[in-house]
C-alpha positions, 0 to 999 in steps of 0.5 A: 500509531499512538503510544501511551506509557501507563503506570500502575498506581502505587507500583513501580513503572511498568516500563512498557509501551502499549500501542493503541490502534489508530485509523480503525476505519480502512475506508476508500473514499471515491469521488466519481459517480458510480454507474450500473455494473458491467460484466465481461466474459473474460473474468467473473468478479465474485466479491462480498464487497458492497458499494454504498454511496461511493464508499466501499464496505464489506458485509461487516461494514468495513474493510478488514485486514486478512487473517495473515496480516503482518503489521509493518513499522517504518525503520528509516527514511532515505531522503534526497533533494534530487528525488522526483516523480517517478521514483523507481528503485532497483537493488543489486546483489550486494544490497545497494539501492538505486533510485532513478530521479527523472528531472535531475537526470541522475541515478542515486546509489545508497547502501542498505542502511540508506547512506549515500554512496554515489551519483550516476548519470554523467560520463568523465566529461560531465555529459549526461548519459540519461537525461530523464531516467524513468525506470531502472532494473538491476541484474547480476552484472549491470544496471538497465536504465530507461531514458524517457527523453531519448526513448532508449534503454541504457546498460551500465555497470554499477559505477555508472559506466556506459556499456550499450544502449537499445532503442525502445519506446511505448511500454509499461515495464521491462525485465531482463532474464538470465537467458539474455531475453529482454521482456518488454510490456509494450502498450496495447494498441488493439485486442490482438496485440501481444502483452509481452515481446521478448527480445533475444537479439536484434533479429530474434524475438517472441511475442506472447500473452493476450490482453484483457479485452475492453471496449475502450482504453486498452493501453491504460487498462492493460498497464503492467508491471513485470518481474522474473524469479530465479527460474526466469519465469515471468510474472505479469501483474495488471495495474488495475485488476487483481490478476497476476499471470506466470509465463515460462521463459519461452512465453507459455502461460503457466498460470493465472492467479486472482488475488483474494483480497477484499480491498483489491476486489473493491477497487476492481469493482469500482474500475469495472463501473467506470469502464461501463460509464466510459462506453457512453461518455468519453470523459469518464475514461479516467480515474481508475484506481490502481490495484497493483503498483509494482510486482517483485520477486524475492527467493520463492515468493512474489510481492505485490505493492498497493496503497490506499487507504493503507500501504499493503504488500501482498506476498504470494507463493509460486502457486498463487496462494496468499501467504502474508499481507504486510501493511501499515497505516500512515497519517499523511497522504501516501502514494507509493511508486516502487518496491525492492526487497532485501533480507538482512540478518534474517529479517525482511526489509521493504524499501518503498519509494513514495510521494507525500507532497511535496516530498519524495522519499524512500521508506524502509519497513520491517515487521513490527514487533508487538513488544515480543508477544502475540495478541494471544499471549497478551490476553493471557498475560493481562488476564493473569494481571487482572486475576491478581489486581482486579481493579487495575483498569490498565490491564483491561485496556490492554487486554481489550487492545489484544482482543481487538487485534484478533477481531474479538470486538464484542469481548474487547468492548466489554474490557474497555467498558470495565476499564471505564467503570474503574477509571471514568476519566480515561480518554483512552478507554473511551477511544478504544471502545469507540473503535470496537463499537465502530467495528460491530456497526454501532456508529451511534455508540462510537460517536458517543465514545469518541465525543467523551474521549474528546471532552476528557482530552481535546488535544488528541488528533486521532479522536477527532479523525475517527469521529469524523469518519463515523460522522461521514458514514452517518452522512453528517458531512458538515460535522465530519468536516469540522472534525477533520479540520480540527484533526489537521490543526492539531497535527499538521502531518495529517493535513494532507490525509484529511484533505481528501476526506474533507473534499469527499464530504463537501462534494456530498453536501453539494448533492 
């Protein structure tokens, strides 16, 4: 997010920070060749998302945020030299965060403020308890760590003291219910294999759930993540499809939800095409786009973690209705791994483990406060300012930003145009107008505005980034590459993110 502080000529400083939307284009650059549609009887994919030259768009031309979108801001980042892939998380009843670090053989404990508390994974004699911890869960009384090398679940207290272990292998995820049942999503070996096995004891177990039927790649395409709510109802989220199932503690299917999200539907459509290609070509049975990275429950809600082209946490209620979509667009390439949720002082906090090579970190996100005002209130505020000072160009810019956030792009464009007429040297006005023009499909006009903004202020990396996106949309790939390279040279933090765009453009030039 780019922040600009404005001063009104001849007046005291406003002492307000006005945010300008960056990375307006939420595009999914895909590298594999698309193949004809393949339909399965178990599900009907009905989506308004269209595919043009391997870039996903909606009918409006871009991937929009839903009406119930809630923007996040990064509050803090937890770092450690021990963090490695996969970086899985758990949270105990006291709000402490546990991160398992596979290569180091450790589980690191932090408080909710990100302060390091304890390193777990060694007994009193220094012997490793879990050489390769690959997953972790926390219940009311204990931690459960899966050790990948020994292929077993290890139960320990919150200080790391060993309790017991259970042999377990070949699974996607697990969860422990209050009833003592250990639910395990074993890898699917055949069309008749159960999705879930529930272990009540060594001798008593139940199996339930039907896998999604595919002609190949059953274990991968039926990858799952599991979460239990306070009623011990089990939520099963499919990694590569926007589908969540709810089961009773005894394994009865209570509901199946299809998540209504243009971005998820776009990825699903892409995955279905790859599945079709993989029937005839074994080499095409890779490259599926993850849709739901992790599922977690908190109070009466269910949260689904997703990433690319931006970080997204979808909140659904017990009936499968989407109640909020928390999101943040991040400059660097961002791959999320896991999620835990807390409520601190009445405010939701999302702890997300991620990798931005070569770094592995835990980011803490919270709801972004847009200066304490809704977009509607901002429009009213700046309209009053315009009434008293009709030549104050800053008021038009900020009213335009508020309109843009509400999706009123044409009206926003008019405000930015008025600001330009009052202040022809305002690069910000041209840049914002370029974003709004892009939203209504005026790509030629958007390029002209971004170009003018660059002429006025050639040191802003986002000006080059967004012009590069529009040039790529117009198939002017060589020019787009130059803009992405310039963006990277101006802001090294964006280097990893623009590399995927550069690779996409270079691949298109080879065809």
